[in-house]
C-alpha positions in Angstrom: -21.6 -10.5 95.8 -21.7 -7.8 98.5 -24.7 -7.7 100.8 -26.5 -4.3 101.2 -24.8 -3.9 104.6 -21.4 -4.6 103.2 -21.9 -2.1 100.4 -23.0 0.6 102.8 -19.9 -0.1 104.9 -17.6 0.1 101.9 -19.3 3.2 100.7 -18.8 4.9 104.1 -15.1 3.8 104.1 -14.6 5.3 100.6 -16.4 8.5 101.6 -14.4 8.9 104.8 -11.1 8.3 102.9 -12.1 11.0 100.4 -13.0 13.4 103.2 -9.6 12.9 104.7 -7.7 13.2 101.4 -9.7 16.3 100.3 -10.8 18.3 103.3 -12.1 21.1 101.1 -14.4 18.8 99.2 -18.1 19.1 99.8 -20.1 16.1 98.4 -22.5 16.9 95.7 -25.5 14.9 94.5 -23.6 13.4 91.5 -20.4 12.7 93.4 -19.0 9.3 94.1 -15.8 8.2 95.7 -13.1 5.6 94.8 -10.6 3.9 97.1 -8.0 1.6 95.5 -5.0 -0.1 97.1 -2.4 -2.1 95.2 1.3 -2.3 94.6 3.6 -0.2 92.4 6.2 -1.6 89.9 8.7 -2.2 92.7 6.1 -4.0 94.9 5.6 -1.2 97.3 2.0 -0.7 98.5 0.0 2.4 97.3 -3.5 3.7 97.8 -5.3 6.0 95.5 -8.3 8.1 96.5 -10.5 9.8 94.0 -13.8 11.7 93.8 -15.8 11.8 90.6 -18.6 14.1 89.7 -20.7 12.1 87.2 -18.0 10.8 84.8 -15.4 13.5 85.6 -12.6 12.9 88.1 -12.5 16.1 90.2 -10.0 15.0 92.9 -7.2 12.5 92.9 -4.4 11.6 95.4 -1.9 8.8 95.5 -0.4 7.8 98.8 2.9 5.8 99.1 5.6 5.2 101.7 5.3 6.9 105.1 2.4 9.1 103.8 0.5 5.9 103.0 0.9 4.6 106.6 -0.1 7.9 108.1 -3.2 8.1 105.9 -4.4 4.6 106.9 -3.8 5.3 110.6 -5.8 8.5 110.3 -8.6 6.6 108.4 -8.8 3.8 110.9 -8.9 6.2 113.8 -11.7 8.2 112.0 -13.7 5.0 111.5 -13.2 4.1 115.1 -14.7 7.3 116.5 
């Protein structure tokens, strides 16, 4: 089970990922973010970023290949600021 500190860190990571993926997005009171990384059918890594408002997905983006690498580099750099 995640500790409160771990959950806050993970929430901040998801929120920063969503802000990078959807720069026009302005968080609302009912918004929550999702960050999911796995592998496609061929075994290549992928990351999906989504924003939900209540139960409705309002933004979604899937990163693969070189775009995936660039996204994670930007995200790590943003977290390191």
